[in-house]
matplotlib code that plots the C-alpha trace (Angstrom):
import matplotlib.pyplot as plt

x = [37.4, 38.8, 41.0, 38.6, 35.8, 38.7, 38.9, 35.6, 34.3, 32.0, 28.6, 29.8, 30.5, 27.0, 25.8, 28.0, 26.8, 23.1, 24.2, 26.4, 23.9, 20.7, 22.5, 24.0, 19.7, 19.0, 21.5, 20.3, 16.4, 16.9, 18.4, 16.3, 13.6, 15.5, 15.2, 11.6, 12.2, 9.7, 6.1, 5.3, 3.0, 2.4, 0.6, -0.7, 2.0, 4.8, 7.0, 10.7, 10.7, 10.4, 12.0, 15.5, 16.3, 15.1, 17.4, 20.1, 19.8, 19.8, 22.7, 24.7, 23.8, 24.8, 27.7, 28.3, 27.3, 29.5, 32.0, 31.2, 31.5, 28.0, 26.7, 26.0, 22.6, 21.6, 23.5, 21.2, 18.0, 18.5, 19.6, 16.6, 14.6, 16.4, 15.5, 12.1, 11.5, 13.1, 10.7, 7.5, 8.7, 9.0, 5.8, 3.7, 5.2, 4.2, 1.0, 0.6, 2.2, -0.3, -3.5, -5.2, -5.5, -8.9, -8.6, -11.9, -11.4, -14.5, -14.6, -15.3, -12.4, -10.0, -12.4, -12.1, -13.9, -12.5, -14.6, -12.7, -9.6, -11.0, -9.7, -6.3, -2.9, -0.1, 3.1, 3.9, 5.6, 6.3, 5.8, 2.2, 2.2, 0.5, -3.2, -4.5, -1.8, -1.5, -0.9, 1.7, 1.8, 0.9, 1.4, -1.7, -1.6, -5.0, -5.3, -2.1, -1.4, 0.3, -1.1, 0.5, -2.7, -2.7, -3.5, -3.9, -3.5, -5.4, -2.5, -0.6, 2.8, 3.5, 3.7, 7.3, 8.5, 8.4, 6.0, 2.8, -0.3, -4.1, -7.0, -10.0, -11.8, -12.0, -11.9, -15.1, -12.8, -12.4, -9.2, -8.1, -7.2, -4.6, -3.2, -0.3, -0.6, 0.8, 3.3, 5.7, 6.8, 3.1, 2.8, 0.6, -2.1]
y = [-2.8, -4.9, -7.0, -7.4, -8.5, -10.6, -12.2, -13.4, -16.6, -17.6, -17.4, -14.4, -12.5, -13.4, -11.8, -8.7, -8.3, -8.1, -6.1, -3.5, -1.9, -2.3, -0.4, 2.6, 2.7, 2.8, 5.8, 7.5, 6.6, 8.3, 11.3, 12.1, 11.2, 13.8, 16.2, 15.9, 14.6, 11.5, 11.0, 9.4, 7.3, 3.6, 0.8, -1.7, -0.2, -2.6, -0.1, 0.3, 1.5, -1.7, -3.8, -2.0, -2.9, -6.2, -7.3, -5.1, -6.9, -10.5, -9.4, -8.1, -10.9, -13.9, -12.3, -12.2, -15.7, -17.3, -15.3, -17.4, -20.8, -21.8, -24.4, -22.4, -23.4, -22.9, -19.3, -18.7, -19.6, -17.4, -14.6, -14.9, -15.0, -12.1, -9.9, -11.2, -10.1, -7.0, -6.2, -7.6, -5.1, -2.3, -3.1, -3.4, -0.1, 1.5, 0.2, 1.7, 4.9, 5.4, 4.8, 7.6, 6.2, 7.8, 7.4, 5.4, 6.1, 5.3, 8.1, 10.1, 12.9, 12.1, 10.9, 12.8, 13.0, 12.7, 15.6, 17.8, 18.1, 20.0, 23.6, 22.2, 22.8, 20.6, 20.1, 17.6, 14.5, 12.5, 14.4, 14.6, 14.6, 17.2, 17.3, 13.9, 11.6, 10.1, 10.6, 11.7, 12.1, 15.1, 15.5, 17.1, 17.8, 17.3, 17.9, 16.8, 13.9, 14.5, 12.2, 11.1, 11.0, 10.4, 13.0, 14.4, 18.0, 19.8, 22.2, 21.9, 21.5, 18.7, 19.6, 19.2, 17.5, 20.5, 22.9, 24.0, 23.1, 23.0, 20.4, 21.9, 18.7, 15.3, 13.8, 11.0, 7.9, 9.8, 11.2, 14.6, 17.0, 19.7, 22.9, 25.0, 27.6, 31.5, 31.4, 28.1, 28.9, 28.7, 26.7, 24.1, 23.4]
z = [175.2, 172.3, 174.1, 177.2, 174.2, 172.8, 176.1, 176.5, 175.6, 172.6, 174.7, 176.6, 173.5, 172.4, 175.9, 175.1, 171.8, 173.2, 176.5, 175.1, 172.2, 174.7, 177.4, 175.0, 173.7, 177.3, 178.0, 174.9, 175.7, 179.5, 178.2, 175.7, 178.0, 180.4, 177.8, 177.1, 173.7, 172.6, 172.3, 175.7, 173.7, 175.5, 174.0, 176.6, 179.0, 176.7, 175.6, 174.6, 178.4, 179.4, 176.5, 176.3, 180.2, 179.9, 177.2, 178.9, 182.1, 180.2, 178.5, 181.6, 184.1, 181.1, 181.0, 184.6, 185.3, 182.4, 184.4, 187.3, 185.4, 185.8, 183.1, 179.6, 180.0, 183.1, 182.7, 180.0, 181.7, 184.8, 182.5, 180.6, 183.7, 185.1, 182.2, 182.1, 186.1, 185.1, 182.0, 184.3, 187.2, 184.8, 182.9, 186.2, 187.5, 184.6, 184.8, 188.3, 187.5, 184.3, 186.5, 188.0, 191.5, 193.4, 196.7, 198.2, 202.0, 204.2, 206.0, 203.0, 203.6, 200.8, 198.1, 194.8, 192.0, 188.4, 187.5, 190.1, 188.1, 185.3, 185.9, 187.5, 186.8, 186.7, 185.1, 182.1, 183.6, 179.9, 176.4, 175.6, 171.7, 169.7, 168.1, 170.4, 168.5, 171.5, 175.4, 177.7, 181.8, 183.8, 187.7, 189.4, 192.8, 194.8, 198.4, 199.6, 197.0, 193.8, 190.6, 187.6, 185.0, 181.2, 179.6, 175.6, 174.2, 171.4, 170.8, 167.7, 169.4, 171.6, 175.4, 176.5, 180.2, 182.4, 181.2, 183.2, 181.6, 182.5, 182.5, 180.3, 179.4, 178.9, 175.5, 174.4, 175.6, 179.1, 179.0, 180.5, 177.7, 178.5, 177.1, 177.9, 180.2, 179.0, 182.0, 182.5, 185.8, 187.4, 190.6, 190.2, 192.7]

ax = plt.figure().add_subplot(projection="3d")
ax.plot(x, y, z, "-o")
ax.set_aspect("equal")
plt.show()
């Protein structure tokens, strides 16, 4: 790896110093998410979940573009634009996934009221922090559709990815409140 790094031009080394650490953070972040570690806390949909891939793509695309002997300024602009496009794409995706979509069909066959989710069970998709200290994500099936909803818990321990939970109420802000079910292998309805 040192030989590869030493063979790079100065601008490529700068891009590599951006790309390599951000890719390492992205890999660690992915592993932690798969293990259910982390708060799942988001602030206005802008999170490390969107920032880290943006920086990583910016760095790697910068290396690739300069390797093609493209003008340095043009390569920097294109790499920043590619990173921003990844950021915008992930942010829009997270925004879409964080919204509880309630179907509004005119024939009224698939309409679901939000109050109908109280009493339903689901699975933790993104960890839910303890004692109302932030929100996580829970997957709930209503009818024949699956919904990923933001949820909080009053439990002393946070809820980990894969745990089965029951929606018990809504908090003062209208956020569903979930609690851990005693049997974690229960199928959710």
